[in-house]
Structures are given as C-alpha cells and as structure tokens.
N, C-alpha and C positions, 0 to 999 in steps of 0.2 A: 277463112270463115270458120265459125264455131260449129261443132257437130250439133245436130238436132238434139234438144234437151228439154226436160220437163220444167226447167227453171226460167225459160224464156230469155236466157242470156245469149247475146249475139257477139260479144267480145271474147275472143279465144283466151286471153290472159285472165279475164274475170272468171270464165268458165273453169279454167284449170285450177284456180284458187278454191272455188266452191267444190269442185270435184274432189280435190285433195282433202278438204276439211270434212265434207260429208262422208266420203268413203272411208276415211281413217276412223271416224266414229263407228261406222259399220264393221270395219275390220276388228276394232277393239271388242265390239259386241259379239262377234264370232267366237272370241276367246272367252269372254266373261260368261256367256250363256251356254258354252259347251257345244255350240252348233256344229263346229268342225267335226266333232265326234259323232254327230247324228247324220251327216251327209254321207253319200256313197263315196268310197275311197278308190281312187285310181280309174274312175270312169268319166266319160264325157258328162253324164248326168250329174255326177258329183261336182265337176268343175263348173257346170252351168249353175248349180245351186250356189256355189261360192260367188260367181260373177253376179248373179242376180241380187244376192244379198248386199254385196258391196256397192253396186251401182244403180239399184232400183229407184233411189230417190232422185237420180240425175238423168238417166237415159231411158227412153222407151224401149230400147233394144236390149236391155240388161237380161242376161241369161239366154239370149237368142243367137243362133248362128248368123254370121255375117252373110250378106247377099252381094257384096262387092269384093273385087280383088284388092289386096293391100300389099304395100311394100315398106321397107324401112331401109333408107339409104339405097344401096344397090341390090339388096336382098328382097326377093319376092316370096311371100308366103304361099302356102298351097292355094292353087287356083280354085275358085268357087265351084267349078264344075266337077272337081275331084275331092272336094272337102268332105262330103259325107262318107265316101269310101275310105278316105284316109283316117277319119275319126273312128270308123268302125274297126279298122285294122288296129289302131292304137288301143281301143278298148280291150282287144284280145291279146295284147302284149303281156308277157309275164312280168311280175313285180316282186319276186321273192328274194332277190339279192340286190346289193347296192348297185352293181353294174346294170342289172335289168331295170331298176327304178330310174336311174339317170338316163338310160337309153330311151325309156318311155317318155320321160320329161323332155328330152331333146326333140323327139318326134312331135309331141304336143306343141312345142314352141314353133316348129316348122309349120304345123297346121294353122296355128293362130286363129282359133274358131270365132272370135268375136271382133266387132268393129273397133273396139277400144278397150283398154284395161286387161289385155291378155297376160302381160308379164306379171303384174301384181296378183292376179287371180291364180295363175299357174304356179307361182312360187308357194302360195298357201296350199295348193293342191299337192305339190311335191312334198311339202312338210307333212301333210296328212298321210301320204303313202309311207314315208320314212318312219313316221310315228307308229303306224299300225304294224308294219312289217319288221322294222329293225329296232323299235323303241328308241329312236333318235330323231332329232330335227336339226335343221341348219341354223346356226347362229349367224344370220346374214350380216350382222354388224362386223363380222370378221372377214367378210368377202369384199375386197376392193372393187369399186365400181368399174374402173377401166379394165382391170383383169377379167372381171365377170363378163362385161360386154364383148370384149375381144374373144374370150373363150366361147361364148354363146354364138358369136358370129361364125366361128370356125367349126362349131360342134356338128353341123350336118355332115361334114366331110371327115372330121377327126374329133372324137369326143373325149380324148385323153385329158386335155387341159381342164375342161369343166368338171370332170370326175375328180381330178386332183384338187381343184379349188374347193369343191363342195365337201369332199371327204375330210379335208383339213379343218373344216369349220363345223363338223358334226358335234353335237352335244347330246348328253343324256338328260339334260334339264328340260324335259318335254312339257312340264307343267309350270315352268317358270314365267311369270307374267312379265318381268323386266326383259328377259331374253326375247319374248314374243314382241313386245312393244318396240324394242330397239331394232328387231328384225323388220317390222313394218316400216319404220323410218328408213332403213337401208334400202328396202325393196322399192319404196317410192323415190328415193334418191337416185336409183339407177335410171328411172324414167324422167328425172328432172323436176320432181316435186319436192320442194324444200321449205315451204312457208310455215307449215304447222308441225308440231311434235305430237306424237301419239300420247305421250305422258300428259300433255296439256289437255287433250281430248278427254283423258281419263279423269282429270280433275274436274272438268266441267260436267261430265256425266255423273260423277259422284255428288256434285252440288245440286243435281236435279234439273239442270237447264236442258231445254229441248234444242238439241244441236241441229235438228232438221230445219229450224227457222234461221235464215241468214242473219248474221250479226252485222 
C-alpha cells in the first residue's frame, strides 16, 4: 500500500515517481534559494527543516517525528519509545572534526526520525555540517551505491568503512551547482529513485513551469 499522501495516490509506484519529481524540485530550490545556509546545522530541528521542505508537497508528516517502528531488511531503527531520547543525545554530539561529524551522521541514520525520506534528508544535513565545520561537502556522485549501502549497514558496529568512503569523496567545491545536482541524483539512486534527473528539474524551473502540478 502507498503511504498516506496529499496527492491522493494509492499506487505505490505512481507515488514513488511523484515523490521523486516533486522532492527533487524542492531539493534544487534548497540550493538555489540558499535555504540550507539558513537552517540550523547539525540539529534535529535543522534536519526537520530540510525534511519538511523536501516532502511537504507530498506527505502530511513532513518534518514530523515518526510514530511507528520501522526497519530496513533485517535492521531495525531506533524504537519509537526511545526515539526522543536518542535524538536529544545526537543533538549534543560534537561536530568539530571529520570523525565526529560522521559519527553523528551514523547515529542519526540509526535514529531514522521520519516515516519516509530519512536517507535523502540526512545526506543533505551531513553536507551542511561538513560545509560549516570543514568547508567541504561530499561529491556523492563519486560514492558507489553498493559500497555506500554496505558501509552504512555496518556503520553502527564499525564506522571505518563509511568514513573512508566519504573522506575520499570530499570536495571543496561547496558552491558548485553541478556537484550539488549530481549529488542529489546519486542520493536518490541509493534509495532506488532513478526516473528524473535534477538537471531536467532545473531546466523546467528556469522555464517558469509550476513543478508542483503533476505533468
């Protein structure tokens, strides 16, 4: 079944396509409008701001903490009854060095605070921390999908792999639009979204079309 959504879509495949299209437009707007620089950096509130902006056109729960337990494969994310305490602890984790930032990112991934869209939101959140603290971001187009997924799966026990992967993909091109757009496409690819390219969304935004209306 499709998740409850504002679009009235009941087919999961159709919802996935619209979710990808609409949220990629919003992801591009985050960059174009400089909104990522205006949100809180490294806090749950900042992450919720990102999540709400990305998914507010689609889901009524955008930016809100989940109220159900969720799992991916054999991995269960933080139970709802412990979620608030876990998120409060993450908010107070340091983020001044590369290792600290990735460790904070790993813990936020384990928490998985939202019903849907956690990975895509949290990777933008990670980049915002790296940008503020280290003046670098991840060029996600250089991070292989399978390597990334395996490293993230193992990261709660051993975070060396994900640190090596991300460190090798760091770039100082923190204001580069193409790096950002390719990164969004890679981030969505990790989650199985491959129908639309962010560059195509940019062309349509520039032409003045209202992307919030289904084509």
